[in-house]
BALOBA-241551 format. One record per residue (C-alpha): residue in one letter; x, y, z. Coordinates in steps of 0.1 Angstrom, whole numbers. Example, Ala and Ser with C-alpha at 12.3 -4.5 7.8 and 13.67 -1.06 7.14 Angstrom:
BEGIN
[fike A; [123; -45; 78]],
[fike S; [137; -11; 71]],
This chain:
BEGIN
[fike M; [844; 1963; 1569]],
[fike A; [865; 1945; 1595]],
[fike D; [901; 1939; 1590]],
[fike V; [911; 1904; 1581]],
[fike H; [941; 1892; 1600]],
[fike V; [961; 1862; 1585]],
[fike V; [972; 1840; 1613]],
[fike R; [1007; 1826; 1602]],
[fike N; [1019; 1793; 1614]],
[fike P; [1055; 1796; 1625]],
[fike L; [1063; 1760; 1621]],
[fike A; [1050; 1759; 1585]],
[fike D; [1072; 1791; 1578]],
[fike A; [1102; 1774; 1591]],
[fike F; [1096; 1742; 1570]],
[fike R; [1091; 1766; 1540]],
[fike R; [1123; 1783; 1545]],
[fike E; [1141; 1751; 1550]],
[fike R; [1128; 1738; 1517]],
[fike L; [1140; 1769; 1500]],
[fike Q; [1174; 1767; 1515]],
[fike N; [1176; 1731; 1504]],
[fike L; [1167; 1740; 1469]],
[fike A; [1192; 1770; 1468]],
[fike A; [1220; 1750; 1483]],
[fike P; [1231; 1730; 1452]],
[fike L; [1231; 1764; 1432]],
[fike K; [1253; 1780; 1458]],
[fike W; [1276; 1749; 1460]],
[fike A; [1279; 1750; 1421]],
[fike A; [1287; 1786; 1422]],
[fike W; [1315; 1781; 1447]],
[fike I; [1330; 1753; 1427]],
[fike A; [1328; 1775; 1395]],
[fike L; [1347; 1802; 1414]],
[fike A; [1375; 1778; 1423]],
[fike F; [1378; 1766; 1388]],
[fike G; [1379; 1803; 1378]],
[fike I; [1408; 1809; 1401]],
[fike F; [1427; 1777; 1388]],
[fike S; [1421; 1790; 1352]],
[fike V; [1440; 1822; 1361]],
[fike I; [1469; 1800; 1375]],
[fike L; [1470; 1781; 1344]],
[fike L; [1471; 1814; 1322]],
[fike A; [1500; 1827; 1346]],
[fike Y; [1520; 1795; 1335]],
[fike G; [1511; 1800; 1298]],
[fike R; [1487; 1772; 1297]],
[fike D; [1452; 1773; 1280]],
[fike P; [1425; 1765; 1308]],
[fike V; [1397; 1758; 1281]],
[fike Q; [1420; 1732; 1265]],
[fike A; [1429; 1718; 1299]],
[fike Y; [1392; 1713; 1309]],
[fike S; [1383; 1699; 1275]],
[fike D; [1412; 1674; 1279]],
[fike I; [1398; 1664; 1312]],
[fike F; [1363; 1661; 1300]],
[fike N; [1371; 1642; 1268]],
[fike N; [1392; 1615; 1286]],
[fike T; [1369; 1610; 1315]],
[fike L; [1331; 1618; 1312]],
[fike A; [1332; 1615; 1274]],
[fike S; [1350; 1583; 1272]],
[fike S; [1337; 1549; 1283]],
[fike Y; [1372; 1538; 1296]],
[fike G; [1377; 1571; 1313]],
[fike M; [1341; 1569; 1330]],
[fike S; [1350; 1535; 1342]],
[fike E; [1381; 1548; 1357]],
[fike V; [1363; 1577; 1374]],
[fike I; [1337; 1552; 1389]],
[fike T; [1368; 1529; 1401]],
[fike K; [1384; 1559; 1420]],
[fike M; [1351; 1570; 1432]],
[fike I; [1345; 1539; 1451]],
[fike P; [1372; 1543; 1478]],
[fike L; [1365; 1579; 1480]],
[fike V; [1328; 1574; 1490]],
[fike I; [1337; 1549; 1516]],
[fike M; [1366; 1569; 1530]],
[fike A; [1343; 1601; 1531]],
[fike V; [1317; 1580; 1550]],
[fike A; [1345; 1570; 1574]],
[fike V; [1351; 1608; 1580]],
[fike A; [1314; 1619; 1581]],
[fike L; [1303; 1594; 1606]],
[fike P; [1327; 1605; 1634]],
[fike A; [1321; 1643; 1623]],
[fike R; [1285; 1640; 1634]],
[fike L; [1297; 1630; 1667]],
[fike G; [1321; 1661; 1669]],
[fike L; [1351; 1640; 1660]],
[fike V; [1378; 1646; 1634]],
[fike N; [1391; 1613; 1619]],
[fike V; [1421; 1622; 1599]],
[fike G; [1434; 1587; 1600]],
[fike G; [1416; 1572; 1572]],
[fike E; [1447; 1565; 1551]],
[fike G; [1463; 1545; 1578]],
[fike Q; [1430; 1526; 1587]],
[fike L; [1426; 1517; 1549]],
[fike Y; [1462; 1503; 1549]],
[fike M; [1457; 1483; 1580]],
[fike G; [1424; 1468; 1566]],
[fike G; [1444; 1459; 1533]],
[fike L; [1471; 1443; 1555]],
[fike F; [1445; 1421; 1575]],
[fike A; [1427; 1412; 1543]],
[fike S; [1460; 1403; 1525]],
[fike W; [1470; 1380; 1554]],
[fike G; [1438; 1361; 1549]],
[fike A; [1442; 1358; 1512]],
[fike L; [1477; 1348; 1515]],
[fike T; [1471; 1323; 1541]],
[fike F; [1438; 1306; 1533]],
[fike T; [1445; 1299; 1497]],
[fike H; [1425; 1266; 1496]],
[fike L; [1391; 1284; 1504]],
[fike P; [1366; 1289; 1476]],
[fike A; [1358; 1326; 1467]],
[fike W; [1324; 1324; 1483]],
[fike L; [1341; 1319; 1517]],
[fike L; [1374; 1337; 1511]],
[fike L; [1360; 1370; 1498]],
[fike P; [1336; 1375; 1529]],
[fike F; [1364; 1364; 1552]],
[fike M; [1388; 1390; 1538]],
[fike G; [1361; 1417; 1543]],
[fike L; [1357; 1407; 1579]],
[fike L; [1395; 1409; 1583]],
[fike G; [1396; 1441; 1565]],
[fike F; [1370; 1456; 1586]],
[fike A; [1387; 1443; 1617]],
[fike G; [1421; 1458; 1607]],
[fike G; [1407; 1493; 1602]],
[fike A; [1384; 1490; 1634]],
[fike L; [1412; 1480; 1656]],
[fike W; [1437; 1508; 1642]],
[fike A; [1410; 1534; 1648]],
[fike A; [1401; 1520; 1683]],
[fike I; [1435; 1532; 1695]],
[fike P; [1428; 1570; 1690]],
[fike A; [1392; 1563; 1700]],
[fike F; [1403; 1549; 1735]],
[fike L; [1428; 1578; 1739]],
[fike R; [1400; 1603; 1731]],
[fike A; [1374; 1586; 1754]],
[fike K; [1398; 1588; 1783]],
[fike G; [1406; 1624; 1775]],
[fike W; [1443; 1618; 1771]],
[fike L; [1448; 1629; 1735]],
[fike L; [1426; 1644; 1708]],
[fike E; [1418; 1622; 1679]],
[fike V; [1428; 1647; 1653]],
[fike F; [1465; 1643; 1665]],
[fike S; [1465; 1606; 1672]],
[fike T; [1448; 1596; 1639]],
[fike L; [1470; 1617; 1618]],
[fike V; [1502; 1603; 1633]],
[fike L; [1489; 1567; 1630]],
[fike N; [1487; 1572; 1592]],
[fike Y; [1523; 1572; 1589]],
[fike V; [1529; 1543; 1614]],
[fike A; [1506; 1522; 1593]],
[fike I; [1521; 1529; 1559]],
[fike L; [1557; 1523; 1575]],
[fike A; [1545; 1491; 1588]],
[fike I; [1532; 1478; 1554]],
[fike E; [1566; 1489; 1539]],
[fike V; [1585; 1468; 1565]],
[fike I; [1563; 1437; 1557]],
[fike V; [1565; 1440; 1520]],
[fike F; [1602; 1446; 1519]],
[fike G; [1607; 1419; 1544]],
[fike P; [1587; 1386; 1551]],
[fike W; [1561; 1391; 1526]],
[fike R; [1582; 1402; 1498]],
[fike D; [1575; 1383; 1465]],
[fike P; [1608; 1369; 1451]],
[fike A; [1593; 1371; 1417]],
[fike S; [1587; 1408; 1417]],
[fike A; [1619; 1420; 1402]],
[fike N; [1631; 1438; 1433]],
[fike Y; [1596; 1457; 1435]],
[fike P; [1584; 1455; 1471]],
[fike Q; [1551; 1440; 1471]],
[fike S; [1535; 1406; 1483]],
[fike A; [1527; 1376; 1462]],
[fike Q; [1497; 1378; 1440]],
[fike F; [1465; 1366; 1456]],
[fike V; [1448; 1334; 1444]],
[fike A; [1420; 1340; 1419]],
[fike A; [1395; 1333; 1447]],
[fike G; [1406; 1362; 1466]],
[fike W; [1400; 1388; 1437]],
[fike L; [1368; 1408; 1441]],
[fike P; [1346; 1405; 1408]],
[fike T; [1349; 1432; 1384]],
[fike F; [1321; 1442; 1356]],
[fike F; [1318; 1447; 1319]],
[fike G; [1356; 1441; 1313]],
[fike T; [1364; 1472; 1333]],
[fike R; [1381; 1478; 1367]],
[fike I; [1348; 1487; 1383]],
[fike H; [1345; 1461; 1411]],
[fike L; [1320; 1448; 1438]],
[fike G; [1334; 1474; 1462]],
[fike I; [1307; 1497; 1446]],
[fike A; [1283; 1477; 1465]],
[fike I; [1302; 1484; 1497]],
[fike A; [1302; 1521; 1489]],
[fike V; [1263; 1522; 1482]],
[fike V; [1255; 1501; 1514]],
[fike A; [1280; 1524; 1536]],
[fike V; [1261; 1557; 1524]],
[fike T; [1227; 1539; 1527]],
[fike I; [1233; 1527; 1563]],
[fike F; [1249; 1559; 1572]],
[fike Y; [1218; 1578; 1563]],
[fike F; [1194; 1554; 1579]],
[fike V; [1212; 1553; 1612]],
[fike L; [1216; 1590; 1613]],
[fike K; [1179; 1598; 1604]],
[fike R; [1159; 1569; 1614]],
[fike T; [1174; 1554; 1648]],
[fike R; [1179; 1562; 1683]],
[fike W; [1215; 1559; 1678]],
[fike G; [1214; 1585; 1651]],
[fike L; [1196; 1608; 1674]],
[fike E; [1220; 1604; 1703]],
[fike I; [1250; 1607; 1679]],
[fike R; [1236; 1641; 1667]],
[fike A; [1229; 1651; 1702]],
[fike I; [1264; 1646; 1714]],
[fike G; [1277; 1663; 1683]],
[fike G; [1254; 1694; 1689]],
[fike N; [1259; 1696; 1727]],
[fike P; [1281; 1671; 1746]],
[fike E; [1274; 1685; 1780]],
[fike A; [1238; 1683; 1777]],
[fike A; [1241; 1647; 1762]],
[fike R; [1261; 1637; 1792]],
[fike R; [1237; 1653; 1815]],
[fike N; [1208; 1633; 1798]],
[fike G; [1227; 1599; 1805]],
[fike I; [1240; 1594; 1770]],
[fike P; [1273; 1573; 1773]],
[fike I; [1296; 1595; 1754]],
[fike G; [1328; 1576; 1759]],
[fike W; [1311; 1544; 1747]],
[fike Y; [1299; 1563; 1715]],
[fike I; [1334; 1577; 1707]],
[fike V; [1351; 1543; 1708]],
[fike L; [1321; 1526; 1688]],
[fike V; [1318; 1553; 1661]],
[fike L; [1354; 1557; 1655]],
[fike A; [1359; 1519; 1653]],
[fike V; [1330; 1516; 1627]],
[fike A; [1346; 1543; 1608]],
[fike G; [1378; 1527; 1609]],
[fike G; [1363; 1494; 1598]],
[fike L; [1346; 1511; 1567]],
[fike A; [1381; 1524; 1557]],
[fike G; [1396; 1490; 1562]],
[fike L; [1370; 1476; 1539]],
[fike A; [1382; 1502; 1513]],
[fike G; [1417; 1489; 1518]],
[fike M; [1405; 1454; 1513]],
[fike A; [1387; 1461; 1481]],
[fike E; [1417; 1481; 1467]],
[fike A; [1441; 1451; 1475]],
[fike S; [1417; 1424; 1463]],
[fike A; [1401; 1442; 1432]],
[fike V; [1427; 1465; 1419]],
[fike Y; [1461; 1453; 1429]],
[fike H; [1455; 1416; 1436]],
[fike R; [1483; 1419; 1463]],
[fike L; [1495; 1441; 1490]],
[fike S; [1516; 1469; 1479]],
[fike P; [1529; 1501; 1494]],
[fike G; [1509; 1520; 1468]],
[fike L; [1476; 1505; 1478]],
[fike S; [1462; 1540; 1483]],
[fike S; [1466; 1569; 1460]],
[fike G; [1459; 1593; 1490]],
[fike Y; [1422; 1582; 1492]],
[fike G; [1421; 1587; 1529]],
[fike F; [1431; 1624; 1527]],
[fike V; [1410; 1630; 1497]],
[fike G; [1381; 1613; 1513]],
[fike F; [1385; 1636; 1542]],
[fike L; [1382; 1666; 1518]],
[fike V; [1351; 1650; 1501]],
[fike S; [1333; 1646; 1534]],
[fike W; [1339; 1682; 1545]],
[fike L; [1329; 1697; 1511]],
[fike A; [1298; 1675; 1514]],
[fike G; [1290; 1690; 1548]],
[fike H; [1292; 1654; 1563]],
[fike R; [1256; 1648; 1544]],
[fike P; [1253; 1613; 1532]],
[fike W; [1240; 1618; 1496]],
[fike A; [1260; 1649; 1490]],
[fike I; [1290; 1626; 1496]],
[fike I; [1284; 1608; 1463]],
[fike A; [1282; 1639; 1442]],
[fike V; [1314; 1655; 1457]],
[fike A; [1333; 1621; 1455]],
[fike F; [1324; 1620; 1416]],
[fike L; [1337; 1654; 1411]],
[fike M; [1369; 1645; 1431]],
[fike A; [1373; 1612; 1411]],
[fike V; [1370; 1631; 1377]],
[fike L; [1399; 1655; 1389]],
[fike I; [1421; 1627; 1401]],
[fike T; [1416; 1607; 1368]],
[fike G; [1421; 1640; 1349]],
[fike G; [1453; 1647; 1366]],
[fike D; [1472; 1622; 1345]],
[fike I; [1457; 1639; 1314]],
[fike L; [1470; 1672; 1324]],
[fike Q; [1505; 1659; 1328]],
[fike I; [1505; 1645; 1292]],
[fike S; [1483; 1673; 1273]],
[fike Q; [1495; 1704; 1292]],
[fike G; [1528; 1694; 1306]],
[fike L; [1516; 1701; 1343]],
[fike P; [1526; 1683; 1373]],
[fike Y; [1501; 1660; 1391]],
[fike A; [1504; 1684; 1419]],
[fike A; [1483; 1708; 1398]],
[fike V; [1452; 1686; 1407]],
[fike N; [1460; 1689; 1444]],
[fike V; [1461; 1727; 1439]],
[fike L; [1428; 1726; 1423]],
[fike M; [1412; 1704; 1450]],
[fike A; [1429; 1728; 1478]],
[fike L; [1411; 1757; 1460]],
[fike I; [1377; 1740; 1460]],
[fike L; [1379; 1734; 1496]],
[fike L; [1391; 1768; 1506]],
[fike V; [1365; 1786; 1484]],
[fike V; [1336; 1764; 1496]],
[fike L; [1346; 1770; 1534]],
[fike A; [1350; 1805; 1528]],
[fike G; [1316; 1807; 1514]],
[fike R; [1302; 1789; 1543]],
[fike T; [1320; 1813; 1566]],
[fike V; [1305; 1842; 1549]],
[fike R; [1270; 1828; 1551]],
[fike V; [1274; 1820; 1589]],
[fike A; [1287; 1855; 1596]],
[fike R; [1256; 1870; 1581]],
């Protein structure tokens, strides 16, 4: 009887392996997150706190509460937008650490529009504020983009430094010319007219910025996977020298992609100023730019993974206030937990690559 030889298709085998990896990835990711929570539990025990009670308090006051859930979604909105503002340049091989400053500049530009054009109806004023917010963030990001395209300075340094320049610029303005005389010595601008407020839903603080977040993730996915621009962005991120030899204008892409990323961060600033604070304030961001950076890296700069990670981080941020009240822990404890998650997940990826 003749031997039967099975001819295997290497391409089919590769697709099969990729499908298995995609199915296993969420389980591995969940395991690394559980490990980070386990390490944090040991820290809580060392300080005489009950980790089970701490996690129970966070759950009961966030996911198990309608008000808590609405607050989670409200904080998730800027995190998703800021994560996309990091992930888009990352696919090009760039490190945008300047989301915080770009958010503040977007809030500044949008606030100028709201405080200047008070006579406009909402259907004109709000889109105009959005354009101004996008322009503010884009122009702020264009500075490090130009320096990087010219080869004068890496964007990781310039974007980081410009964060503090933007925050200080906001403080100068709200302490000075834009200071509201009716604010009882608190530095902030006057309140926007009602036409400059983004709509909120169901009596909560969930606002129309959620549409900006959804559109940002969707367009990011579509451009990356379905367009020539996305193909060229991935080519540059994979091998810049090969992309240059194939005629791809790398300098142009650096400026364009970083400017668009900055514009997205600026939209997040516009949404926070318009929907949450209704004014320009030095406290416009609760560190959303830095946490958004963390979200993007934990998600591997993948569009839909950003939503899941942003949700987790929003729960932790919202739960930070709960831990202060119920466990007597400083809010910095939440930062410790987020740092542990980042370290454990990145360590897990390093081990996987080493294998």
